DRENDO-1510 file (C-alpha; in Angstrom, 1 decimal, always signed):
<recs>
REC; n; res; u; v; w
REC; 1; GLY; -10.1; -0.1; +13.6 .
REC; 2; GLY; -8.6; +0.0; +10.1 .
REC; 3; LEU; -10.3; -3.2; +8.9 .
REC; 4; VAL; -13.8; -1.8; +9.8 .
REC; 5; ARG; -13.1; +1.4; +8.0 .
REC; 6; MET; -11.7; -0.4; +5.0 .
REC; 7; GLY; -14.8; -2.5; +4.8 .
REC; 8; LYS; -17.0; +0.6; +4.8 .
REC; 9; GLN; -14.9; +2.1; +2.0 .
REC; 10; MET; -15.2; -1.0; -0.1 .
REC; 11; ALA; -18.9; -0.5; -0.2 .
REC; 12; ASN; -18.2; +2.7; -2.0 .
REC; 13; GLY; -16.0; +1.1; -4.6 .
REC; 14; MET; -12.2; +0.8; -4.6 .
REC; 15; THR; -9.3; +0.5; -7.0 .
REC; 16; LEU; -6.9; -2.4; -6.7 .
REC; 17; ALA; -3.3; -1.5; -5.9 .
REC; 18; MET; -0.6; -4.2; -5.8 .
REC; 19; SER; +2.6; -3.1; -4.2 .
REC; 20; LEU; +6.0; -4.8; -3.9 .
REC; 21; TRP; +7.8; -3.8; -0.7 .
REC; 22; SER; +11.2; -3.4; -2.3 .
REC; 23; ASP; +10.3; +0.1; -3.4 .
REC; 24; HIS; +13.7; +1.9; -3.7 .
REC; 25; ALA; +12.1; +5.2; -4.7 .
REC; 26; ALA; +9.5; +5.8; -2.0 .
REC; 27; TYR; +9.7; +2.8; +0.4 .
REC; 28; CYS; +5.9; +2.3; -0.1 .
REC; 29; LEU; +5.3; +5.2; +2.2 .
REC; 30; TRP; +2.7; +6.5; -0.4 .
REC; 31; LEU; +0.6; +3.5; +0.5 .
REC; 32; ASP; +0.5; +3.4; +4.3 .
REC; 33; SER; +2.5; +6.1; +6.0 .
REC; 34; SER; +3.1; +9.9; +5.7 .
REC; 35; TYR; +4.0; +10.8; +2.1 .
REC; 36; PRO; +5.9; +12.8; +1.2 .
REC; 37; ALA; +7.9; +11.9; +4.3 .
REC; 38; ASP; +9.1; +15.5; +4.9 .
REC; 39; ALA; +5.6; +17.0; +4.4 .
REC; 40; ASP; +3.4; +18.3; +7.3 .
REC; 41; SER; +1.3; +15.2; +8.2 .
REC; 42; SER; -1.6; +17.5; +9.3 .
REC; 43; LYS; -2.1; +18.6; +5.7 .
REC; 44; PRO; -4.8; +16.8; +3.7 .
REC; 45; GLY; -3.6; +13.8; +1.8 .
REC; 46; VAL; -0.2; +13.4; +3.5 .
REC; 47; MET; -1.2; +10.9; +6.3 .
REC; 48; ARG; -2.1; +7.7; +4.4 .
REC; 49; GLY; -1.6; +5.2; +7.3 .
REC; 50; SER; +0.0; +4.5; +10.6 .
REC; 51; CYS; +3.3; +2.9; +9.4 .
REC; 52; PRO; +6.4; +4.8; +10.4 .
REC; 53; THR; +8.3; +6.8; +7.8 .
REC; 54; SER; +11.4; +4.9; +8.8 .
REC; 55; GLY; +10.0; +1.5; +7.7 .
REC; 56; GLY; +10.1; -0.3; +4.4 .
REC; 57; ARG; +13.8; +0.3; +3.6 .
REC; 58; PRO; +14.7; -2.1; +0.8 .
REC; 59; ALA; +18.0; -3.2; +2.3 .
REC; 60; GLU; +16.3; -4.1; +5.6 .
REC; 61; VAL; +13.3; -5.8; +4.0 .
REC; 62; GLU; +15.5; -7.9; +1.6 .
REC; 63; ALA; +17.9; -8.9; +4.4 .
REC; 64; GLN; +15.0; -10.1; +6.6 .
REC; 65; HIS; +13.3; -12.0; +3.7 .
REC; 66; PRO; +16.0; -13.0; +1.2 .
REC; 67; ASP; +14.0; -15.7; -0.4 .
REC; 68; ALA; +10.7; -13.8; -0.8 .
REC; 69; THR; +8.7; -14.2; -4.0 .
REC; 70; VAL; +5.4; -13.0; -5.3 .
REC; 71; LYS; +3.0; -14.3; -8.0 .
REC; 72; PHE; +0.0; -12.3; -9.2 .
REC; 73; MET; -2.5; -14.7; -11.0 .
REC; 74; ASN; -6.0; -14.8; -12.2 .
REC; 75; ILE; -6.4; -11.0; -12.2 .
REC; 76; ARG; -9.3; -9.8; -14.2 .
REC; 77; VAL; -10.2; -6.3; -15.4 .
REC; 78; GLY; -13.6; -5.0; -16.2 .
REC; 79; ASP; -16.7; -3.3; -15.0 .
REC; 80; ILE; -17.8; -4.4; -11.5 .
REC; 81; GLY; -19.7; -7.6; -11.8 .
REC; 82; SER; -18.5; -8.4; -15.3 .
REC; 83; THR; -15.5; -10.6; -14.6 .
REC; 84; TYR; -17.0; -13.7; -13.1 .
</recs>
């Protein structure tokens, strides 16, 4: 599954991406769906995950979770192994 594949990729090194779902421009499709949504998903780089292109609409997400909040804390930046 996806978690096993992600674990294998983490061994190669990854970049942290923090995303807020209320993305009015691209609905976070760039993260875990086909993007651009109107592109051929068989082309390299278009299929980025299994989420439907109809998901992540801000009005729907905000209506379902009107009191949602987020806090990003204790984030460190530096070479791998240098931020302990």
